[in-house]
C-alpha positions, 0 to 999 in steps of 0.5 A: 432415318427414312429410306426412299426405294425407287423402283424403275418399271418397264414391262414387268407385269410378271414380277412387279406385284411380288416385288412390291409386296415384298418391299412393303413388308420390310421392317424399316421406315420407308417409302416406295416410289414406283416409276413406270417408264412407258410400259405397254404390257399391262404393268401400268394397270397392275401397278395402279390396282396395287396402290391400295394394297401397298403402304407409303407408295408413290406412283409416277408414270412416264408417257414414253420410255426414258430408260432406267436412268431417267426413271431413277432421276424422276424418283429422286426428284419425288423422294422424301427420304434421307437415303435413296435405294434403287430396286429393279422390278424383277426378282434378281435381287433379294429385297430382304437384304436391303435392311442390312445395307441400310443399317450401315448408315448408322455410321454417319461417315458412310455416304453410299453402300453398294451391294456387291454380287461378287463378294460372295459365291453366286453360282448361277451367274452366267459366264458372259454376264460375269465377264461383262461386269468384271470387265466394266468394273476393271476398266472403272478401277483402272482409269479412275483409281477406284477399288470396286468389285461390282459397279453395275450392281442394282443395289446402290444405297446413297444419301439423298443429299449426296445423290443430288450432288452427283448431277447424273446425266445418263438415262440408261444403264450407263448411269451405273458407271456414272454414279460409281465414278462420280462418288469417288471423284467427289471423295464420298465414302462408299462401302461394299457389302456382299449380296445374293443374286439370281439372274434372269436370262434374256428369254425371261426378260433380262433387258441389259445387252451389248449396246449397254456395255458399249455405252458403259465403256464410253461413259467410263472413258469420257469421265476420265477426261 
């Protein structure tokens, strides 16, 4: 079984080299799909220069910024693996945990594996961020009868044929809610596994904000009806 790791990139020149080199070392059958979503900070040139150093890498450039959801949709269309993994281009998530998540697919009945930041203690999570994520997950569970602990986690590993059936239409961070809800609405089997998490601050480049939360709430409500 092969894993396609989709890495959406938007202005991540300070972290993209490190994350790609870490992904390259993972001891699994994989391909890495880097989708640069219109970066203007030098990320594009850096990614191009890294191409010869990373095995099994595909690089796709968006001419304009489409959002994380748009980058993931591009990656999905260009992937060749059996399972899709989403990997943010920052260093908030430890990619060395990907193999243990991927290993869950040895159980063929599983359609998706979410890495949950709230199934283990992550003391560095900021209170505002924690409350926002808890609220969005609570609202999803309340309106859709789900039992998630972390709907907005980056680490979503999903069988490619299942991902394609979801027909995702969101282009920004609300895509996380759409994926979580549609998986359950279509009766796919999702399991959660604990992961570690080291969040960035806004000053360090964290991009999700209150507007994304509003879009998330609207998406959760809209998909209820």
